[in-house]
GULO-34079 format. One record per atom (N, C-alpha, C, CB): residue number from 1; residue in one letter; atom name; x, y, z. Coordinates in steps of 0.02 Angstrom, whole numbers. Glycine has a CB too. Example, Ala and Ser with C-alpha at 12.3 -4.5 7.8 and 13.67 -1.06 7.14 Angstrom:
<pts>
1	a	N	660	-284	390 $
1	a	CA	615	-225	390 $
1	a	C	660	-165	390 $
1	a	CB	565	-224	452 $
2	s	N	642	-112	354 $
2	s	CA	684	-53	357 $
2	s	C	645	2	394 $
2	s	CB	704	-30	286 $
</pts>
This chain:
<pts>
1	m	N	1847	-3343	-460 $
1	m	CA	1875	-3375	-518 $
1	m	C	1846	-3446	-523 $
1	m	CB	1954	-3378	-514 $
2	t	N	1823	-3463	-581 $
2	t	CA	1794	-3530	-591 $
2	t	C	1848	-3583	-591 $
2	t	CB	1753	-3533	-657 $
3	e	N	1828	-3645	-582 $
3	e	CA	1875	-3701	-583 $
3	e	C	1910	-3705	-651 $
3	e	CB	1839	-3768	-568 $
4	h	N	1873	-3693	-705 $
4	h	CA	1901	-3694	-772 $
4	h	C	1955	-3640	-780 $
4	h	CB	1845	-3683	-825 $
5	a	N	1941	-3580	-758 $
5	a	CA	1989	-3525	-763 $
5	a	C	2050	-3539	-720 $
5	a	CB	1956	-3459	-742 $
6	k	N	2040	-3567	-661 $
6	k	CA	2097	-3584	-618 $
6	k	C	2141	-3636	-650 $
6	k	CB	2072	-3609	-549 $
7	r	N	2110	-3685	-681 $
7	r	CA	2150	-3738	-714 $
7	r	C	2191	-3708	-771 $
7	r	CB	2104	-3794	-741 $
8	i	N	2162	-3664	-810 $
8	i	CA	2198	-3632	-865 $
8	i	C	2257	-3592	-837 $
8	i	CB	2152	-3586	-906 $
9	e	N	2246	-3555	-784 $
9	e	CA	2300	-3515	-753 $
9	e	C	2356	-3560	-727 $
9	e	CB	2273	-3472	-695 $
10	d	N	2339	-3616	-697 $
10	d	CA	2389	-3663	-673 $
10	d	C	2430	-3692	-730 $
10	d	CB	2356	-3720	-633 $
11	i	N	2397	-3710	-785 $
11	i	CA	2432	-3737	-843 $
11	i	C	2477	-3684	-874 $
11	i	CB	2381	-3763	-895 $
12	k	N	2454	-3622	-877 $
12	k	CA	2496	-3568	-903 $
12	k	C	2559	-3559	-862 $
12	k	CB	2456	-3502	-904 $
13	k	N	2553	-3565	-796 $
13	k	CA	2611	-3560	-752 $
13	k	C	2660	-3617	-765 $
13	k	CB	2590	-3560	-678 $
14	e	N	2634	-3677	-774 $
14	e	CA	2677	-3734	-789 $
14	e	C	2713	-3725	-855 $
14	e	CB	2636	-3799	-789 $
15	i	N	2677	-3702	-906 $
15	i	CA	2707	-3689	-971 $
15	i	C	2760	-3635	-966 $
15	i	CB	2653	-3670	-1023 $
16	r	N	2745	-3582	-931 $
16	r	CA	2793	-3527	-922 $
16	r	C	2857	-3553	-890 $
16	r	CB	2762	-3471	-878 $
17	s	N	2851	-3595	-840 $
17	s	CA	2909	-3624	-806 $
17	s	C	2951	-3665	-854 $
17	s	CB	2887	-3667	-747 $
18	l	N	2918	-3705	-895 $
18	l	CA	2954	-3745	-945 $
18	l	C	2991	-3701	-995 $
18	l	CB	2906	-3793	-981 $
19	l	N	2958	-3649	-1018 $
19	l	CA	2989	-3604	-1067 $
19	l	C	3047	-3566	-1038 $
19	l	CB	2937	-3556	-1095 $
20	l	N	3042	-3545	-976 $
20	l	CA	3096	-3508	-944 $
20	l	C	3157	-3553	-931 $
20	l	CB	3073	-3479	-878 $
21	s	N	3146	-3618	-925 $
21	s	CA	3202	-3664	-914 $
21	s	C	3236	-3684	-979 $
21	s	CB	3177	-3725	-878 $
22	a	N	3210	-3662	-1035 $
22	a	CA	3240	-3678	-1101 $
22	a	C	3268	-3614	-1131 $
22	a	CB	3186	-3710	-1148 $
23	p	N	3333	-3601	-1122 $
23	p	CA	3362	-3537	-1143 $
23	p	C	3355	-3521	-1218 $
23	p	CB	3435	-3536	-1126 $
24	v	N	3352	-3573	-1260 $
24	v	CA	3344	-3560	-1332 $
24	v	C	3273	-3570	-1356 $
24	v	CB	3391	-3606	-1371 $
25	g	N	3227	-3579	-1308 $
25	g	CA	3156	-3588	-1326 $
25	g	C	3140	-3660	-1342 $
25	g	CB	3139	-3545	-1386 $
26	l	N	3077	-3672	-1356 $
26	l	CA	3053	-3740	-1372 $
26	l	C	3007	-3736	-1432 $
26	l	CB	3017	-3771	-1311 $
27	t	N	3012	-3787	-1474 $
27	t	CA	2962	-3793	-1528 $
27	t	C	2898	-3820	-1496 $
27	t	CB	2988	-3841	-1586 $
28	l	N	2844	-3818	-1531 $
28	l	CA	2781	-3844	-1505 $
28	l	C	2786	-3918	-1486 $
28	l	CB	2725	-3834	-1556 $
29	p	N	2815	-3960	-1530 $
29	p	CA	2822	-4031	-1510 $
29	p	C	2867	-4040	-1448 $
29	p	CB	2850	-4071	-1568 $
30	e	N	2919	-4000	-1442 $
30	e	CA	2963	-4004	-1384 $
30	e	C	2926	-3983	-1321 $
30	e	CB	3025	-3959	-1393 $
31	l	N	2886	-3930	-1326 $
31	l	CA	2846	-3908	-1269 $
31	l	C	2798	-3962	-1246 $
31	l	CB	2808	-3843	-1286 $
32	e	N	2763	-3993	-1294 $
32	e	CA	2716	-4046	-1278 $
32	e	C	2751	-4105	-1244 $
32	e	CB	2679	-4069	-1341 $
33	k	N	2809	-4123	-1271 $
33	k	CA	2848	-4178	-1242 $
33	k	C	2872	-4161	-1172 $
33	k	CB	2908	-4196	-1287 $
34	d	N	2901	-4102	-1163 $
34	d	CA	2926	-4081	-1097 $
34	d	C	2869	-4076	-1047 $
34	d	CB	2963	-4014	-1102 $
35	y	N	2812	-4050	-1068 $
35	y	CA	2755	-4044	-1023 $
35	y	C	2736	-4114	-998 $
35	y	CB	2694	-4010	-1059 $
36	f	N	2732	-4161	-1044 $
36	f	CA	2715	-4230	-1025 $
36	f	C	2767	-4259	-977 $
36	f	CB	2708	-4274	-1087 $
37	l	N	2831	-4249	-992 $
37	l	CA	2884	-4277	-950 $
37	l	C	2885	-4247	-879 $
37	l	CB	2951	-4266	-983 $
38	f	N	2873	-4182	-874 $
38	f	CA	2879	-4149	-809 $
38	f	C	2813	-4147	-770 $
38	f	CB	2904	-4080	-819 $
39	i	N	2757	-4143	-804 $
39	i	CA	2693	-4137	-770 $
39	i	C	2660	-4206	-763 $
39	i	CB	2646	-4089	-809 $
40	g	N	2674	-4251	-810 $
40	g	CA	2647	-4319	-805 $
40	g	C	2583	-4330	-843 $
40	g	CB	2635	-4335	-734 $
41	e	N	2563	-4281	-882 $
41	e	CA	2503	-4288	-924 $
41	e	C	2512	-4244	-985 $
41	e	CB	2437	-4270	-885 $
42	a	N	2475	-4260	-1037 $
42	a	CA	2478	-4219	-1098 $
42	a	C	2444	-4152	-1084 $
42	a	CB	2444	-4256	-1157 $
43	l	N	2464	-4102	-1122 $
43	l	CA	2430	-4037	-1116 $
43	l	C	2356	-4047	-1131 $
43	l	CB	2461	-3984	-1166 $
44	p	N	2312	-4027	-1086 $
44	p	CA	2240	-4041	-1094 $
44	p	C	2203	-3989	-1136 $
44	p	CB	2208	-4046	-1026 $
45	s	N	2231	-3969	-1192 $
45	s	CA	2200	-3916	-1232 $
45	s	C	2129	-3934	-1254 $
45	s	CB	2242	-3902	-1293 $
46	k	N	2119	-3995	-1278 $
46	k	CA	2052	-4014	-1301 $
46	k	C	2002	-4016	-1243 $
46	k	CB	2054	-4083	-1336 $
47	e	N	2024	-4040	-1186 $
47	e	CA	1980	-4042	-1127 $
47	e	C	1958	-3971	-1106 $
47	e	CB	2015	-4076	-1068 $
48	l	N	2000	-3923	-1121 $
48	l	CA	1986	-3853	-1103 $
48	l	C	1946	-3816	-1157 $
48	l	CB	2050	-3816	-1088 $
49	g	N	1930	-3852	-1212 $
49	g	CA	1888	-3822	-1263 $
49	g	C	1925	-3795	-1324 $
49	g	CB	1849	-3768	-1234 $
50	y	N	1989	-3811	-1331 $
50	y	CA	2028	-3788	-1388 $
50	y	C	2038	-3845	-1437 $
50	y	CB	2096	-3759	-1366 $
51	k	N	2047	-3828	-1501 $
51	k	CA	2056	-3880	-1552 $
51	k	C	2122	-3917	-1543 $
51	k	CB	2054	-3849	-1622 $
52	n	N	2174	-3880	-1524 $
52	n	CA	2241	-3909	-1517 $
52	n	C	2284	-3865	-1472 $
52	n	CB	2274	-3919	-1586 $
53	t	N	2345	-3886	-1460 $
53	t	CA	2389	-3849	-1416 $
53	t	C	2405	-3780	-1444 $
53	t	CB	2454	-3888	-1405 $
54	e	N	2415	-3776	-1508 $
54	e	CA	2432	-3711	-1538 $
54	e	C	2375	-3660	-1527 $
54	e	CB	2444	-3719	-1614 $
55	e	N	2314	-3681	-1534 $
55	e	CA	2257	-3636	-1522 $
55	e	C	2254	-3615	-1448 $
55	e	CB	2191	-3669	-1543 $
56	f	N	2269	-3661	-1403 $
56	f	CA	2270	-3645	-1332 $
56	f	C	2323	-3593	-1316 $
56	f	CB	2283	-3709	-1291 $
57	l	N	2382	-3600	-1346 $
57	l	CA	2436	-3553	-1333 $
57	l	C	2421	-3486	-1365 $
57	l	CB	2503	-3579	-1359 $
</pts>
């Protein structure tokens, strides 16, 4: 597995954890905010080659 693929898998796991902890779900802005609060950085969608978070998801 490449470093890029591993990073994407790690981010997916973090997102999955955030979504599972929100019983009523999260809007995209809520997900981005929670990711920043709990992980300490913004979702790196553009760094991974996507236009935005929605395209990454």
